[in-house]
N, C-alpha and C positions, 0 to 999 in steps of 0.2 A: 792748490785749493781743491777741496772735495767737490765732486759733481753731485748736484741735487736731483734726486729721483722722486717722481710722483708715482705712487702705486694706486691703480684703479681696479677694484675687484669687489663683487658683491659678497664674496665669502670672507668672513672674518678670519677663518683659519688660513686661507690662501694669502690674505694681506699680511698676516703674522709670519708665515713661512717665507714669503718673498722679502719681507723686511729683514728677517734674520740673515737671509742670503746677501742682501745689499750690505748689511753691517759687517759681514765677514771680510769685506775688502775695504781697506782703509782709504781707498781713492773715491769711495762713494758714501753718500749718506741719504737717508730717507727724509725728504723735505716735508712731504704731506702724504696722506692717504685719502681715498674717496671710495665710497661703496657703490657708485653708479656714475654714468657719463654726465648727467646733469650737474651733480655735485662737483665733478672734476672740471667741467667747463667753467663753472663759476670761479673755481680756484685759479684756473689758467688765465681767464680774462682779468681777474683782479691782480694777478701776480705774473704778468707777461714775461718778465725777465728772470723769474725765480728758478724755473725748472730747466735742467739740462737734458733730461730724458723722461719718458713716460713708459711704464709697464702697464699694459692695458688689456683687460679681459674683453671678450666680445659680447657674450650674452649676459645682459644686466637689466634690471628694471629701470623704468623712467627714461633712460637713454642708453642705448647699446654702445659698444665700442665703435661700430661702424658709423653710427649717427654722430658720435663725438668727433671722429675724424672728418666727417662731412662739414660739421660746424666749424671746426678749426680751419679747414680749407676756405670756407666762405669768408671767414674773418682774416684770412691771410696769416694765420698763426702757424709757425713752423717749429715743431719740436721733434727730436728723434724719438720715434715711438716703436716699441717692441710689443707685438701682440702675444698674449698667452692664451693659446687655443686648445680646444679638445680635439681628439682624433675622430670624433663623430663626423659623418658625412656632411651634415649641415654646417658644423664648425669648420670643416675644410673649405667649403664654398665661401663662407664668410671671411675666412682668413685670406683667401685669394683676393677677394674684393678689398679687404683692408690694405693689402700690399699694393693694389692698384691705386688706392687713395693716398699712398705715400708712406705707409708704415715701413720702417727700416728692415725689419725681419720678424720672425715669430719663433716661439718656443711651444712645443706641444705640452699640454697640461696632463700629467699622469692621471689615470683612473683610480689608482689605489693610493691610500694614505701613505703607506710605507715608501712608495715611489716618489711621492711629493717630498718626503723628508730625505730622499736618497741623494747620492752623489751626482747622478746623471742630471737630474733637474737643476740642482745647484750649479753645476758646471755650465749647463746650457744658458742659464740666465746671465751668469757673469761673463761668459765668452761673448755673447751678443753685445754686452755693454763695452767690453774691451775693444771689440771690432769697431763699434760706433765711435769711440773716442780715440781710436788708433793707439791703444795702450798695449804694452807688451803683456803677454800672459803671465799670470801670477806664478812665480816659481816656488812659492812656499808650499805648494801641494801638487801632487801629480794629477795631470789632466789626461783622462783617457781619450784615445783617438785624437790626439793633438794634430791640428791641421798645419800644413806647411805655410809659413809666412813668406810673403814676397820679399826679395832682397831690396835693401834700401838703395836709392840712387840719387845722386846730386845732379844728374843730367836729365833734362826733359826729353821725352820721346818726340822726335820730329816726324810727322807723317810723310811718307814717301809719295811723290806724285807719279803714280804708275798708270800707264794707259793699258787697258785690257785689250789684248790682241784677239784677232779673229780666231786664232788657234783654239782658244778656250771655249769657243762656242760649238765646236764640232764634237761628235761622239757622245757617249753616255756620261752623265754628270751627276754629282750628288753634293748636297750641302750638309755639313756636320757642324752643329752649333753647341756651345757649352756656356753655362752661366750658373751663378750661385746667388749670393746675397744681392738683393736689388733686381734679380732676374725677372720675377713675375711682372714688375712694373715696366721694365725695359722691353720685355716680350710683348706687352700690350701696345707699345709704340711701334714695334718692328713687325711682328707677324701679320697684323691686319693690313699692312701696307704691301705685302707680297701678293702678286697676281695669282688668280685661280689657275691660270695657264702656265705657271712656272714650269720650265722644262727640266725639272729635277725633283727628286724627293728630298725631304729635309729630315735629318736625324737630330734630335735635340735632347741634351742632358741638362736638366735643371736639378740641382741638389735639393731634394725634398723627400720626406719619409712616406711610408705607405699611406695611401688614401688621398694625399694632396695632389698628386700628379694627375689623377683622373679629373679632379675638380678644375685644375689648371687647364687641362686639354678642353674640357667642356666649355669653360669660360672663353678661351681663345677662339674656339670654333664658332661660338655665337657672334664674336666680334669680327671675324675674318671672312674674306672671300675664298682664300685657300682652305682646303680641308685640314682639320687638326684633330688628332686622336691620341689617346694613350696607347703606346705600342703594346701589341699582344704577341706572344710567342707564335712564330710561324707566319706572321704578316708578310706578304709579298709586297715589295716596295712599288709604289705607283708615283709617277710624276705629279706634282701639284698637291702633295699630301705631306703634312708635318707629323712625324712620329715622336712623341714625347716619352723618354725612358721612364719605365714604371718605378716608382719609389720602392725601395727595399729589394731591388733586383739589379743585376748588371745586364746591359744591353750590348749584344754583339751582332755583327752582320756576317752572313755567309752566302756563298753562291748556291743557287738553286737550279733546277732543271730548266732548260729553255733560255738560258742567258739572264734569268732574273736573279734577284737577291732577296733573301728573307731575313727577318729579325729572329734572333734567338735570345730568349731571356734565361739567364742562369742564376743560380743561387750561390755562386762563388763568393768568397769573403769580401768584405769592404776593403777597399784600398785607400790608405790614408784616411780611414774613417768614413769613406764615401761609398754610398751604394744607392743610386748609380754613380759611377765614376766616368768622367769624360775620357781619361787616358785609355781605359779599356775599350770604349767605343771607337776612338781613333785608331788604336792598335788593330782592331778587327778589320779595318778597311785595307790593311796591307794585303790581304788575300782576296781582294775583290777585283772586278774587271772594269771599274770606272776609269775613263780616260782623264777626267779632271775631277778633283775634289776641292770644293771651296770650304775652308775651315773658318768658322766665325767664333770669336771669344768675346763674351760680354762681361759686364760687371760681376764681381764675386771675390770672396776672400780666398787666399791661397794661390796655388799655381796649377791646379788640375787642368789637364789638357796639353800643357807644354811638352811633356815627355812624349805623348802620343803623336803630336804634330811633328815633333823633331824626327821621330822614326818614319813617319809618312814622307817627310821632305826628302829623305835619303833615297827613297825608292819610287815615289809616285809624283805625278804632275799635280801640285797643289797650289792653291792661292789662299793666302791667309789675311783675314780682316779682323782687326781688334778695335774695340770701343775705346774712345779717348778718355783721358782722366776727367775732363770737365763734366762729362755727362754720366760718369760711372758713380753709382752709389758707393761702391768700394773698389778702388783701383788696385786690385790684386791680380786676378787671373789675366786680364788683358795686359797689365804691366809686365808680368813675368814673361809672357810669350813675346812681347815686343822687345824687351831687354835681351832676350835670347837670340835676337836677330832673325826671327822667323816670319815677321809680318811683311806683307806687301803694301798694306794700307792701315793707317790708324785714323779712325773716323768718328765724328760725333754720331750719337745714336740715330738721329733723324736721317742720316745719309746712308745707313748700312743696308736698309731694305733695297734701295736703289742700286747700291753696289752689287748686292747679291743677284738681283735681277739682270743687271748688265752683264754679270759674269757668266750666268748660265743660260740666259735668254728665256723666251717664252715659246710655247707651241703654236 
């Protein structure tokens, strides 16, 4: 049975383009369209069981996409919602807020008409819908920068009951965290729970394009006791600070004078279509002097991070925490690292901040 999609956008051109994209995949159909949030809310309330997913613009007259999400939350209406956002700064901030309100993911809306009609925008829309419904990617056309799908498993991941030893509390420590789809909402639950006096810096890779990571860092910093910033080239790591990898760049760590470590942002190519890529961040920790490295893998599509963590495990003292399936928006990245036998703990999201703090301690 085809999945019913509601398209909400104040641009008639965009509604038509997105409708054509939806119709290009036989697993989906356009159930309705709306030109603002108020019209969409009326359709949703009157047809609660009709829609399987919503493609939602942000800036619209009468009722914005954010206001629609807020109204849906107040009414207890749950629909898979994918935001279609601009690259403008304000659009980036609002997209982060939409993800916090429960949006599944987002697609950046191109500025140029030819890009709107192009393959990239087409593929991004369909890929998010495939992920949302756990569909296999359409093999009838080549998808550029195809992401690695997690292996299927018939066996549940059983959390290991591991007691953190005192050995992990001594010496220099670092936390390295990776997430993707569902990450911004998960980070809103995790980062604000970390203490300001956390006795380690935190490196964080969230798969996002240019412009959005700064907005994510700003938003999390407003909500948190711990300091949060978008990583800048040359930043010297300080305990009690979260450094979010900049969208459109790769983040590495290298040793600096005086026993410190500094962030290096590079323009090296995307790996697996990802820039930033968590594997690159984890691999860079091989040549650092930290006595313990706490690796955390949260919700996300694919398997980014597993290869880098595996390399670390062979040479470094690491402790690996993965988010569990029940609390993951997409159980891909944490599943892959757990099935590789690399995890010490598989935990619900609400317990991960406490596990991190217990592992590295406070000053």
